[in-house]
N, C-alpha and C positions, 0 to 999 in steps of 0.2 A: 784549492785556490783556482779561481777562474783567470782567464786571460786579462780581463779588466783589472782584477786584483793584483796580478803580476805587474801590470803597467803602473798601477798606483804605488806598489811597493818600490819599484825602480825609481819613480819620480820622487818619492820620499827619501830614498837612499841612493842617490845618483853615482856615488863613488863605488867603483868595483875593482876587483882584481882580475886582470886578463891573463889567461894562460895561452901560450903559443908553444910550438915545438919546431925547432930548426935543426937539421942534421942530427936528429934523434936526441937532442938536448932540450929539456924544458926551460921555458922562460916565463916569468911572471912580473907584472908591474901593475900599479894602481893607475886607474884612468877615471874619466867621468863621462857618463852618458850625455849625449847632446839632447836627444829626444827619445821618449817612449810614449808614442801616441799613435794616431791613425796612420802615420807614415811608417811605423814600425819601430824597432829598437835601433837607434842610430848612434854611432860614435865616430870620432875622427882623430887623426894624428898627422904629423908632418910626413910628407912623402919621403924625406931623406932619413927618417928614423929607422932603426933596426926593426922595431915592432911592425912597421909597414912592410918592410921587405919580408919579414917572417910570415905575415898574413898572406901576402901575395904568393909566396912560395908554397904555403900550406894553409889554406883558409879554414881548416878545422880549429875552432877555438872553444874555450870555456870561460865564462864570466862567473864571478862570485860576488854577490851583493850581501851586505850584512846590516841588520838593524839592531843596534845596541839596546834600543828602547823595547823591542819585542823579543830580543834574543833569537831572531829567526835568520836563517841563511838561505838565500835563493841562488841556486846554481843553474846556469843555462849553458847547454852544449849546443853549438850551432855551426853553420858555415857562414863566414863573413864574406859578403858580396860587396865589392867596390861599386859605388855609384858616382857618376860624374854630374849629378843634378846640381846645376849652378844655383838655382833658387834655394835648394837645401843648404848648400855651402854658405850662401849669403845669410840664411837664418842662423846657422851655427856661429858665424862671425858676429852677428848682431847679439846673440845670446852670450858669447864669450868675448867680451870687448878687448881682452888682452891680445887677441889674435889680429885685431884690426891693423896695427902698425906693420906687422909682418905681411899681411895680405896686401896692404897698400904698397909695400915695397916690392914684393915678389909675385903678386897675383894669386888667383884662386887655385892654380894648378899645383901649388906646393901643398895644398890641403887634401889629404886622402880621406875619403868618407866611406864608411862601411855600414851596411844594413844586414841584419841577421836573417838567414834563411834556414829552413829545416831545423828549427829550434825546438828543443825540449827542455823543460824546466823541472826542477825538484826543489821542494822546500824541506829544510832540515831544522829541527829543534832538538834540545836535549830530551824532550818528552817523546819525540818520535824516533830517537836514535836507534832503537832496536827493532822498529817496525819495518815491514817490507817497503821498499821504495815505490812511490807512486809518481810516475812521470806525467807531466802535463805538456801536451803538444801546443806550441804557440803557432797560430795560423800565420802564414806569410801575408804581410800587409802590402 
């Protein structure tokens, strides 16, 4: 799978499970990618949430995307790097309108936005279950 195909897979299946680790305790939750395009793989959360605090304390994360249609799973291990790009935050709020009232009240500083760095991906299917793993490096954008 190429980097372009990875981005396409993410855009078709934007809900992912995010794994973090805090105090040697794993945590997972479902989230949604904001963008997977020329800007990189971008997601956001509230600055006051535990997930944000966990990422800031330990930016090593793993994402898992799944397509029920193709029965493929895409796992991405990466470093989550916070970005304070205001235009990017505005684009996220425009895409996810449910955020607008919150941002209108509290401002953009309450939105923590992350971009993947040093990412490597692997595709899993039942057909490839027993084969050696082939990792795909995702170029930092």
